[in-house]
C-alpha positions as CSV (number, residue, x, y, z in Angstrom):
1,M,-23.5,-22.0,303.1
2,N,-25.3,-19.0,301.0
3,K,-21.9,-18.6,299.2
4,L,-22.0,-22.5,298.5
5,I,-25.4,-22.5,297.4
6,S,-24.2,-19.4,294.7
7,R,-21.7,-21.3,293.9
8,I,-23.6,-24.5,292.9
9,F,-26.5,-22.3,291.3
10,L,-23.9,-20.4,289.0
11,I,-22.1,-23.9,288.1
12,L,-25.7,-25.1,287.0
13,L,-26.4,-21.5,285.1
14,F,-23.3,-21.6,283.0
15,K,-23.9,-25.4,282.2
16,G,-27.2,-24.2,280.9
17,V,-25.6,-21.4,278.2
18,V,-27.5,-22.0,275.0
19,D,-25.1,-22.4,272.1
20,C,-27.4,-20.1,269.6
21,A,-28.7,-17.7,272.4
22,E,-27.6,-14.2,271.6
23,I,-28.4,-10.7,272.8
24,R,-27.4,-7.6,270.6
25,L,-27.6,-4.1,271.5
26,R,-27.8,-1.9,268.2
27,S,-29.2,1.1,266.8
28,V,-32.4,1.1,265.6
29,D,-31.9,2.8,262.6
30,S,-29.0,1.1,261.5
31,L,-29.2,-2.2,263.1
32,K,-25.4,-2.0,264.0
33,S,-23.7,-1.8,267.3
34,D,-21.1,0.6,266.0
35,I,-22.7,4.3,266.1
36,T,-21.4,7.4,265.4
37,V,-23.2,10.5,266.6
38,Q,-22.6,14.1,267.7
39,Q,-23.2,15.9,270.9
40,G,-27.0,16.4,271.0
41,D,-28.0,13.8,269.0
42,L,-31.0,11.4,270.5
43,I,-29.5,7.7,270.1
44,D,-32.1,5.1,269.8
45,L,-31.1,1.9,270.5
46,E,-33.4,-1.7,270.8
47,I,-32.5,-4.6,272.6
48,F,-32.5,-7.9,270.1
49,V,-32.3,-11.4,271.4
50,D,-32.2,-14.6,269.6
51,V,-33.2,-17.6,271.9
52,G,-33.3,-20.6,269.5
53,D,-36.1,-22.7,268.8
54,I,-36.8,-23.9,272.8
55,P,-39.7,-21.3,274.1
56,S,-38.7,-18.7,276.6
57,A,-40.6,-17.7,279.1
58,G,-38.6,-14.3,280.0
59,V,-35.7,-12.0,280.0
60,E,-33.7,-9.6,282.5
61,V,-31.5,-7.2,281.0
62,Y,-28.8,-5.0,283.1
63,L,-26.8,-1.9,281.2
64,T,-23.9,-0.4,282.3
65,Y,-23.6,3.2,280.8
66,E,-20.9,6.3,281.1
67,P,-23.2,8.9,282.6
68,D,-20.7,11.5,281.8
69,K,-20.7,10.6,277.8
70,L,-24.1,9.8,277.5
71,R,-27.4,10.9,278.8
72,L,-30.3,8.6,279.6
73,V,-33.4,10.2,278.0
74,N,-36.2,8.8,280.5
75,Q,-35.3,8.9,284.3
76,E,-38.2,7.3,285.4
77,T,-39.0,4.3,283.0
78,P,-35.7,4.2,280.6
79,F,-37.1,1.1,278.5
80,V,-39.8,0.8,276.0
81,Q,-41.2,-2.8,276.0
82,G,-40.9,-4.4,272.7
83,P,-42.6,-7.0,271.0
84,F,-41.3,-10.1,271.2
85,Y,-41.8,-10.9,274.9
86,T,-45.7,-10.1,276.0
87,G,-46.1,-10.6,279.1
88,T,-45.7,-8.3,282.4
89,V,-43.1,-6.0,282.9
90,V,-41.7,-6.6,286.6
91,L,-38.2,-4.1,286.6
92,N,-38.0,-0.7,284.1
93,K,-35.5,1.4,286.0
94,I,-32.2,2.8,287.2
95,V,-30.5,0.7,289.6
96,S,-27.7,2.6,290.4
97,T,-25.6,6.1,289.0
98,T,-24.3,4.0,285.8
99,E,-26.7,1.2,285.4
100,I,-30.5,0.7,284.4
101,G,-32.3,-2.8,284.2
102,F,-35.2,-4.5,282.4
103,A,-37.2,-7.8,282.9
104,V,-40.1,-8.9,281.7
105,I,-42.0,-12.5,282.2
106,S,-44.5,-14.0,279.7
107,N,-47.3,-15.2,282.0
108,A,-49.2,-17.6,279.5
109,A,-48.5,-20.0,276.6
110,P,-47.8,-19.5,273.6
111,Y,-44.3,-18.7,274.8
112,P,-41.9,-16.7,272.1
113,K,-38.8,-18.3,270.7
114,G,-36.6,-17.4,268.1
115,R,-35.2,-14.1,267.6
116,G,-36.9,-10.6,267.8
117,V,-36.9,-6.8,270.0
118,V,-36.9,-7.0,273.9
119,A,-37.2,-3.6,274.5
120,K,-36.0,0.0,273.2
121,V,-34.0,2.8,275.1
122,Q,-33.0,6.2,274.4
123,F,-29.6,8.0,275.1
124,V,-27.9,11.2,274.3
125,G,-24.6,12.1,273.7
126,R,-23.1,14.3,275.8
127,G,-19.6,14.5,276.0
128,S,-17.8,13.9,273.2
129,G,-15.5,10.5,272.9
130,K,-15.8,7.0,272.8
131,A,-18.3,5.6,275.2
132,R,-19.7,1.7,275.3
133,I,-22.7,0.5,276.7
134,L,-22.5,-3.0,278.2
135,F,-24.6,-6.0,278.9
136,N,-23.8,-7.0,283.1
137,R,-22.5,-10.6,282.4
138,D,-19.2,-11.0,285.4
139,P,-20.6,-14.4,286.9
140,K,-18.9,-13.0,290.3
141,L,-19.7,-9.2,290.2
142,H,-22.7,-9.0,288.6
143,W,-24.6,-12.4,289.9
144,N,-23.6,-11.6,293.4
145,K,-25.3,-7.9,293.4
146,G,-28.6,-9.5,291.5
147,K,-27.7,-7.7,287.8
148,Y,-27.1,-10.3,285.8
149,T,-28.3,-10.5,282.2
150,L,-30.0,-13.9,281.7
151,F,-33.2,-15.1,280.3
152,T,-35.5,-18.5,280.8
153,Q,-35.9,-21.6,278.6
154,F,-38.7,-24.5,279.1
155,K,-37.3,-28.1,280.0
156,D,-39.5,-30.6,281.1
157,G,-42.3,-28.2,280.7
158,K,-40.6,-25.8,283.4
159,P,-38.6,-22.6,282.9
160,R,-34.9,-22.9,283.6
161,L,-32.3,-19.9,283.8
162,R,-30.1,-19.3,281.0
163,S,-27.1,-17.7,279.8
164,F,-26.5,-16.1,276.6
165,K,-23.5,-17.1,274.5
166,D,-23.1,-14.3,272.7
167,L,-23.3,-10.5,274.3
168,V,-23.0,-7.7,271.3
169,D,-22.4,-4.4,273.4
170,A,-22.8,-0.9,271.7
171,N,-19.8,1.1,270.7
172,I,-20.5,4.5,270.5
173,E,-18.8,7.3,269.3
174,V,-19.4,11.2,270.1
175,K,-18.5,13.6,267.9
176,N,-18.2,17.6,269.0
177,T,-21.3,19.3,268.5
178,L,-21.9,21.3,265.7
179,V,-23.7,24.9,265.7
180,K,-24.5,26.4,262.2
181,I,-26.4,30.1,261.6
182,D,-28.4,29.9,258.3
183,R,-27.0,33.1,257.2
184,Y,-28.9,33.0,253.7
185,D,-32.1,32.4,255.5
186,L,-31.6,34.9,258.4
187,Q,-31.2,37.6,255.8
188,R,-34.1,37.0,253.3
189,F,-36.1,36.8,256.3
190,V,-35.1,40.2,257.4
191,S,-35.7,41.2,254.0
192,E,-39.1,39.9,253.4
193,N,-40.4,40.9,256.7
194,P,-39.2,44.7,257.4
195,G,-39.6,46.2,260.8
196,K,-40.5,42.5,262.2
197,N,-38.7,40.9,265.1
198,V,-36.4,38.1,264.3
199,P,-36.7,34.7,265.9
200,L,-32.8,33.9,266.1
201,D,-33.1,30.5,267.3
202,K,-34.8,29.6,264.1
203,F,-32.4,29.9,262.0
204,V,-29.6,28.0,263.9
205,I,-28.7,24.2,262.8
206,I,-28.2,22.1,265.8
207,S,-26.5,18.8,265.1
208,G,-29.0,17.1,267.8
209,T,-32.3,16.4,266.9
210,E,-33.5,16.4,270.6
211,G,-35.7,19.3,271.0
212,R,-34.2,22.6,271.2
213,P,-31.5,23.2,273.5
214,K,-31.0,26.5,274.7
215,L,-29.1,28.6,272.8
216,N,-26.7,31.6,273.9
217,W,-26.5,34.9,272.1
218,V,-24.2,37.7,272.1
219,L,-25.4,40.9,270.0
220,N,-23.1,44.0,269.1
221,A,-24.8,46.7,266.4
222,E,-23.1,49.8,264.8
223,D,-24.3,51.9,262.4
224,D,-22.7,52.9,259.2
225,K,-20.5,55.3,260.9
226,G,-19.4,53.0,263.4
227,R,-21.2,54.1,266.0
228,P,-22.8,51.9,268.9
229,K,-26.3,50.9,269.1
230,K,-27.9,49.3,271.6
231,V,-29.4,45.8,270.6
232,E,-31.8,43.7,272.6
233,L,-33.0,40.2,272.9
234,N,-36.6,39.2,273.7
235,L,-37.3,36.0,276.3
236,A,-37.8,33.9,272.9
237,N,-34.3,35.1,272.0
238,Q,-35.8,37.6,269.3
239,L,-33.8,40.3,267.9
240,I,-35.9,43.4,268.7
241,V,-35.6,45.5,265.1
242,G,-37.8,48.5,265.7
243,D,-35.1,50.4,267.4
244,L,-32.6,49.2,265.6
245,L,-33.5,50.3,262.3
246,P,-32.0,53.1,260.4
247,K,-34.2,56.6,260.1
248,S,-32.6,58.1,256.9
249,K,-32.4,56.2,253.3
250,G,-28.8,54.8,252.4
251,E,-27.9,53.7,256.1
252,V,-27.5,50.4,257.0
253,V,-27.1,48.9,260.6
254,K,-24.7,45.8,261.1
255,V,-25.5,43.5,263.7
256,D,-23.2,40.9,264.4
257,L,-24.2,37.6,265.9
258,R,-22.6,34.9,268.1
259,V,-24.6,31.8,269.2
260,S,-23.3,29.3,271.5
261,L,-24.1,26.1,273.0
262,K,-22.8,23.8,275.6
263,I,-23.0,20.1,276.1
264,G,-21.1,18.3,278.8
265,D,-17.6,19.5,278.2
266,S,-18.2,21.1,274.4
267,L,-18.9,24.0,273.5
268,A,-19.8,25.2,270.1
269,I,-19.8,28.4,268.9
270,D,-20.8,30.5,265.2
271,T,-21.1,33.6,264.0
272,A,-22.5,35.5,261.5
273,T,-23.3,39.4,260.5
274,L,-26.8,40.9,259.9
275,W,-27.4,44.1,258.1
276,L,-31.0,45.9,258.8
277,D,-32.0,48.8,256.5
278,N,-35.6,50.5,256.8
279,K,-37.5,50.1,253.8
280,G,-40.2,52.5,255.7
281,I,-38.5,55.6,255.0
282,P,-39.9,58.2,252.7
283,V,-38.1,58.2,250.0
284,L,-37.5,61.6,247.9
285,I,-36.8,61.3,244.0
286,R,-34.4,63.5,242.3
287,F,-35.4,67.1,242.1
288,P,-35.0,68.7,238.9
289,E,-32.9,71.6,238.4
290,L,-35.4,74.8,238.7
291,S,-34.4,77.6,236.5
292,F,-36.6,80.7,235.4
293,R,-35.8,84.4,234.5
294,A,-35.4,87.3,237.1
295,G,-38.7,88.7,237.4
296,S,-40.7,85.7,237.1
297,E,-41.5,82.3,239.5
298,E,-41.4,78.7,239.8
299,I,-43.5,76.4,241.3
300,L,-42.6,72.8,242.9
301,L,-45.3,70.4,244.3
302,L,-43.5,68.0,246.6
303,D,-46.1,65.1,246.7
304,N,-44.9,64.5,242.8
305,F,-41.1,63.5,244.4
306,V,-41.8,61.4,247.0
307,K,-42.7,57.3,247.9
308,D,-43.7,56.0,251.0
309,M,-44.9,52.3,251.4
310,D,-46.2,53.1,255.1
311,H,-48.3,56.1,255.1
312,K,-49.9,58.3,253.0
313,N,-48.3,61.5,251.6
314,A,-50.6,63.7,253.7
315,E,-49.4,62.1,256.8
316,L,-45.6,63.5,255.8
317,S,-43.9,66.5,257.4
318,W,-41.6,68.9,255.0
319,G,-38.5,71.4,256.2
320,I,-36.0,73.4,253.9
321,D,-33.0,74.3,255.3
322,G,-30.1,76.8,253.7
323,M,-32.7,79.3,252.4
324,P,-31.2,82.0,250.4
325,V,-31.9,85.3,250.9
326,A,-31.7,86.3,247.4
327,L,-34.5,84.4,246.8
328,V,-38.4,85.0,247.8
329,I,-39.9,81.1,248.6
330,G,-43.3,80.8,249.5
331,G,-45.2,78.3,250.9
332,V,-42.6,77.9,254.0
333,S,-43.3,78.8,257.9
334,V,-40.2,80.3,258.6
335,N,-38.8,80.0,262.3
336,R,-38.0,83.8,263.7
337,L,-35.0,82.9,265.9
338,D,-33.3,81.0,262.7
339,K,-34.2,82.1,259.1
340,S,-32.2,79.6,257.4
341,K,-34.6,76.7,258.3
342,G,-38.3,76.6,257.7
343,I,-41.8,74.2,257.9
344,I,-43.3,73.7,254.5
345,D,-46.9,74.5,254.9
346,N,-49.4,71.7,253.6
347,P,-50.3,71.4,250.6
348,P,-46.6,70.8,250.3
349,R,-45.4,73.3,247.5
350,L,-43.0,75.9,247.1
351,T,-43.0,79.2,244.9
352,F,-39.8,80.7,244.0
353,R,-39.0,84.3,242.8
354,S,-36.3,87.1,242.3
355,L,-37.1,90.2,242.6
356,N,-33.5,90.9,242.1
357,P,-32.3,91.7,238.7
358,V,-29.3,89.5,238.0
359,A,-26.0,89.8,235.5
360,N,-25.0,86.5,235.3
361,T,-26.9,83.0,236.2
362,K,-27.3,82.9,239.7
363,K,-27.4,79.1,241.4
364,F,-29.1,78.7,244.4
365,K,-28.5,75.4,246.6
366,M,-30.7,74.1,249.6
367,F,-32.1,71.1,251.2
368,V,-35.6,69.7,251.8
369,T,-36.2,67.2,254.1
370,V,-39.4,65.2,254.4
371,T,-40.0,63.1,257.4
372,D,-42.8,60.6,258.2
373,P,-44.9,59.5,261.8
374,D,-42.2,57.3,262.8
375,G,-39.3,59.5,262.8
376,N,-38.3,58.2,259.5
377,F,-36.7,60.6,256.8
378,D,-34.9,61.7,253.6
379,R,-32.6,64.6,252.5
380,G,-32.3,65.8,248.9
381,E,-31.0,68.7,247.2
382,L,-32.7,71.1,245.5
383,E,-31.0,73.4,242.9
384,V,-32.3,76.9,241.6
385,S,-31.1,78.7,238.9
386,V,-32.1,82.2,238.2
387,Q,-30.9,83.7,234.8
388,P,-30.4,87.2,233.9
389,L,-33.2,89.0,231.8
390,P,-33.1,88.4,228.2
391,F,-30.0,89.7,226.6
392,V,-27.2,87.9,224.8
393,K,-23.4,88.1,225.5
394,L,-21.6,87.2,222.1
395,D,-17.9,86.3,222.4
396,L,-17.0,86.2,218.8
397,T,-13.1,86.5,218.4
398,L,-12.9,85.1,214.9
399,P,-9.5,85.5,213.4
400,N,-8.8,88.9,212.4
401,T,-6.2,88.3,209.4
402,V,-6.6,85.7,206.7
403,S,-4.3,84.9,204.2
404,L,-5.6,83.3,201.0
405,I,-4.3,81.9,197.5
406,K,-5.7,83.5,194.6
407,N,-9.1,82.3,193.7
408,E,-9.4,80.4,196.8
409,E,-12.4,80.2,199.1
410,H,-12.1,80.0,202.5
411,H,-14.8,78.9,205.3
412,I,-14.7,79.6,208.9
413,D,-17.1,77.8,211.0
414,L,-18.6,80.2,214.0
415,N,-19.7,77.3,215.8
416,R,-15.8,77.1,216.9
417,Y,-16.1,81.2,218.1
418,L,-19.1,81.4,220.0
419,D,-19.9,82.3,223.9
420,I,-23.6,82.9,223.7
421,E,-25.4,83.4,227.2
422,P,-28.2,81.9,227.9
423,R,-27.4,78.8,225.4
424,E,-31.2,78.6,225.1
425,V,-31.2,81.8,222.6
426,F,-28.2,80.1,220.5
427,N,-30.2,79.4,217.6
428,D,-32.3,83.1,217.5
429,I,-28.9,84.9,216.8
430,V,-29.4,86.8,213.2
431,W,-26.0,86.8,211.5
432,E,-25.1,89.4,208.9
433,A,-21.8,89.9,206.6
434,I,-20.6,93.1,204.8
435,P,-18.5,92.2,202.3
436,S,-15.6,94.5,201.0
437,E,-14.7,95.7,197.4
438,H,-13.0,92.6,196.0
439,V,-14.7,89.8,198.8
440,S,-17.9,88.8,199.1
441,V,-19.5,87.4,202.0
442,I,-21.8,84.6,202.7
443,I,-23.0,83.0,206.0
444,K,-25.1,80.1,206.1
445,N,-26.1,77.7,208.9
446,R,-23.1,79.7,210.8
447,I,-20.5,78.6,208.1
448,L,-18.9,81.7,207.1
449,T,-17.9,81.7,203.3
450,L,-14.8,84.4,202.0
451,R,-15.3,84.2,198.1
452,P,-12.5,86.6,196.5
453,Q,-13.2,88.3,192.7
454,R,-11.9,86.3,190.0
455,D,-8.2,86.6,189.5
456,W,-7.9,89.5,192.4
457,I,-4.9,89.7,193.9
458,G,-4.4,92.7,197.2
459,A,-4.5,93.0,200.3
460,S,-6.3,94.7,203.2
461,E,-9.7,94.5,202.5
462,K,-11.8,94.2,205.5
463,V,-15.3,92.2,205.6
464,K,-17.5,92.7,208.3
465,V,-19.5,89.7,210.4
466,I,-22.4,90.9,212.9
467,A,-24.4,88.9,215.4
468,K,-28.0,90.1,216.2
469,F,-30.4,89.3,218.9
470,E,-34.3,90.5,218.7
471,N,-32.7,92.8,216.2
472,K,-30.1,94.5,218.0
473,K,-26.3,94.2,217.3
474,V,-24.8,92.3,220.1
475,E,-21.3,91.5,218.6
476,E,-19.5,92.6,215.5
477,T,-16.1,91.5,214.3
478,A,-13.6,92.9,211.1
479,I,-11.7,90.2,209.5
480,T,-8.8,91.9,206.9
481,I,-8.7,89.3,203.7
482,S,-5.1,89.3,201.8
483,V,-4.9,87.2,198.4
484,F,-1.5,86.5,196.8
485,D,0.0,85.0,193.6
486,L,1.9,81.8,194.0
487,P,5.6,82.0,192.1
488,T,6.2,81.4,188.4
489,D,9.5,80.4,188.1
490,T,10.3,77.1,186.3
491,E,12.5,74.5,188.2
492,K,13.3,70.8,187.7
493,T,11.0,69.8,190.4
494,F,7.6,71.2,191.2
495,P,7.2,73.7,194.0
496,V,6.3,72.8,197.2
497,I,4.8,75.7,199.2
498,L,3.6,76.0,202.7
499,I,1.4,78.6,204.3
500,R,0.7,79.4,207.8
501,N,-2.6,80.6,209.4
502,P,-1.1,83.8,211.3
503,I,-4.1,83.4,214.0
504,L,-3.9,79.9,214.6
505,R,0.0,79.2,214.5
506,Y,-0.4,75.6,214.5
507,E,-2.3,75.2,211.1
508,F,-1.2,75.4,207.6
509,K,-1.4,74.6,204.2
510,I,0.6,72.8,201.7
511,V,0.4,74.3,197.9
512,S,1.9,73.0,194.6
513,I,1.4,74.0,190.9
514,L,1.9,71.6,188.1
515,D,0.2,71.0,185.1
516,N,-0.8,68.1,183.3
517,V,-1.8,66.3,186.7
518,A,-4.4,64.1,187.6
519,D,-4.0,63.6,191.2
520,L,-1.4,65.2,193.6
521,T,-0.3,63.3,197.2
522,V,1.5,64.8,200.0
523,G,3.2,63.0,202.7
524,L,4.2,65.1,205.8
525,T,7.1,63.8,208.2
526,F,8.7,65.2,211.3
527,P,12.1,63.8,211.8
528,E,12.8,65.6,215.2
529,S,9.8,65.3,216.5
530,P,9.5,61.6,217.3
531,D,5.8,61.7,219.4
532,L,4.5,63.5,215.8
533,T,2.9,60.7,213.5
534,P,3.4,60.6,209.5
535,R,0.7,61.4,207.8
536,T,-0.1,60.8,204.0
537,L,-3.2,63.4,202.6
538,M,-4.8,63.9,199.1
539,M,-4.8,67.1,197.6
540,K,-7.4,69.0,195.7
541,R,-7.1,71.4,192.9
542,I,-8.5,75.3,193.8
543,D,-7.5,76.7,190.4
544,Q,-8.7,74.9,187.1
545,A,-6.3,77.5,185.1
546,Q,-3.1,77.4,187.1
547,N,-3.9,73.9,188.3
548,V,-3.2,74.9,191.9
549,W,-3.6,72.0,194.0
550,T,-3.4,72.4,198.2
551,V,-4.3,70.6,201.5
552,G,-4.5,71.8,205.1
553,Y,-3.5,70.4,207.9
554,Q,-3.1,71.1,211.9
555,L,-0.9,69.9,214.5
556,D,-2.9,69.3,218.2
557,S,-0.2,71.6,219.4
558,L,3.0,73.6,218.4
559,P,6.3,72.3,220.5
560,K,8.3,75.5,222.5
561,D,11.1,74.6,220.4
562,G,9.1,74.3,217.3
563,V,8.7,71.6,214.5
564,K,10.6,70.5,211.4
565,V,8.2,69.5,208.8
566,V,9.4,67.5,205.5
567,A,6.8,67.8,202.7
568,T,7.0,65.2,199.8
569,V,4.1,65.4,197.0
570,I,4.0,62.7,194.6
571,G,1.4,62.2,191.9
572,R,0.8,60.9,188.1
573,D,-0.4,62.7,185.3
574,N,-3.2,62.4,182.8
575,L,-2.0,59.4,181.1
576,G,-1.5,57.9,184.7
577,Q,2.6,58.0,184.4
578,D,4.1,58.7,188.0
579,I,5.8,62.2,188.4
580,S,8.9,62.9,189.9
581,P,8.4,63.5,193.9
582,S,9.2,67.0,195.3
583,M,10.4,67.4,198.5
584,S,10.5,71.1,200.7
585,T,11.4,71.4,204.7
586,F,9.9,74.1,206.7
587,I,10.7,74.8,210.2
588,L,7.6,76.0,212.6
589,R,7.8,78.5,215.6
């Protein structure tokens, strides 16, 4: 009998379907029923109805969802009443493991009509994939269980049960969760907040918006030499930085971060690397090289060579390693068990003395260490030079033989032949020159000028060059001078002569003799030495009476097998006419 009554009621109910009646489950934000979210995203939905122009007294809604894909936010009262029906909520709860229900009845006029929002409900994307939230509408399955979606409409002044003609379900696609570490902001926080704990969760971007889910962290740390370091997180997922920081300048600690978030069957992972340095380390400024002569002393004020952001200089402690035995170092308390190490007394100053004479400059290296109260330190190298007592060692290796053409003036740059220790006394050297009978000698600005007498020809005359320091002779050398005349025999072409430096065998001069010449140019080629570049040189006249022209040249080096030199001299006469060229070939070994 009950089944018969139920069937009769269903027939009457479906005959009462309102053509314009619609119920839709849609997104609050997009107002669409097709929705795409990521795992962890909050899904705001609203139940929207259109009941037509006839007033409605209430609505009863049942939704079926997939708990493995979607999680209901409010387990006690899933729905929030909307503005369309202002009556009493008579149903708002979970009715099964997969179903929730909502019902509201308006108790007094005016009763609503038209369209509006009945209620809102929230889910969270849980498992990836496609999910649907369906209105219960099956007349056999849902009506018999009392979980059928319907509304009431007035007829003849009385509310009648009605079915919705159109029921639009929500289609939801849940994509995998994205977890991303904001590497830039994380490293910037560490740089701007030295020594502070790092709230790691704060720098993770999660696709969901429902609060802050529990993140799982795995951390590993090592110093710049690859040695592992202990790394810890507190209960708030803050990286404890203090013990991780390096203790000396230039060192860094690498922290590898791995964060994971599991929602449903999905596991999201991201990794990053964090670099830690210690800005609280005392920093030593490069020490100057200390230099003093034996028998004197030098003082170094250490406070002038350190910077510390966190501590005053008076709080720093100093030490010195590798103290040389040859130096007396004041301001150091020496450990009796190890005389190579010492503690620098306050105020931090060092006095260096050398009581032993030295023949040459001696250099000593040691290491100074500064440490702050936190155990951070820096280490710098200190170099001390002890110079010998004032004397000059002069290595004067001038050419001992010089060959000149008649009436040629020769210049020697003494700077090329000097070896003076210490260099500080370089400008204190006083030069003297002793001429020979026929060759005068002038020294100016360390340029030695040899000037034979006019038209003199001869050999084996010696001039002397003397270097003095503090009126004491420190070096003396002699130079033998030879002066010769040029050949005078006439030929169809004028002569091209090569004169070599007897000491520096790779230096030579090209000499030509010709009357009534305005200018001469010599071209040098090296036909058997492809690595030598041909050169063109302007010649200069050195003797007005004999019209002697010359130019000097220097090879970079003299090849082992010698070098063949072809010298071609061309020029113009005083009337501007070209002169027939003259060529000679020479072999230098």
